[in-house]
C-alpha positions, -999 to +999 in steps of 0.1 A: +318-176+225+291-195+207+272-219+230+251-246+216+227-271+232+251-299+224+278-284+247+284-295+283+287-272+313+314-280+338+324-264+371+361-254+369+385-260+398+385-231+421+348-224+418+327-228+450+289-230+452+269-224+484+232-228+485+210-212+512+172-213+512+169-223+476+193-196+464+229-200+456+261-179+454+289-190+430+324-178+437+355-181+416+384-181+441+410-172+415+392-141+401+371-133+432+341-131+409+308-141+422+272-144+410+240-149+429+212-171+417+175-171+427+156-204+432+150-210+394+186-201+386+198-225+413+178-253+399+191-245+364+226-246+377+221-280+394+206-295+363+232-280+339+262-291+360+249-327+364+237-333+328+258-346+299+247-317+276+228-285+277+201-302+256+197-329+282+194-303+309+167-285+289+148-317+286+147-321+324+138-284+330+110-285+304+094-313+324+096-292+356+086-258+345+054-246+326+072-224+301+075-221+264+105-243+254+121-215+233+119-191+263+134-217+285+162-224+260+170-187+257+170-182+294+193-212+300+217-202+273+218-166+286+226-180+321+254-202+307+268-173+287+268-150+317+285-176+340+310-185+313+319-148+308+326-145+345+346-178+345+322-195+368+316-224+344+335-239+315+316-248+284+329-277+264+319-296+233+303-328+245+314-361+233 
């Protein structure tokens, strides 16, 4: 699956998220697949799932973290790819 910064990340039905002490666990009830996120991953998740596109999420995160934009972009796209592979998010073309 090719993921681009113009895509949108959506939480599918049947996926639950629980946050505890700045960390999160994401669970797909249908597949019983889960993934844990640390504090940074939890923030990425929150921004990705509330932004209209991955590019918009990157713009927000670039303002919050002191990191090279290309490193951030790579890390965010890797997170999205991992979550999509485990059916914890859907990636859709925005627009």
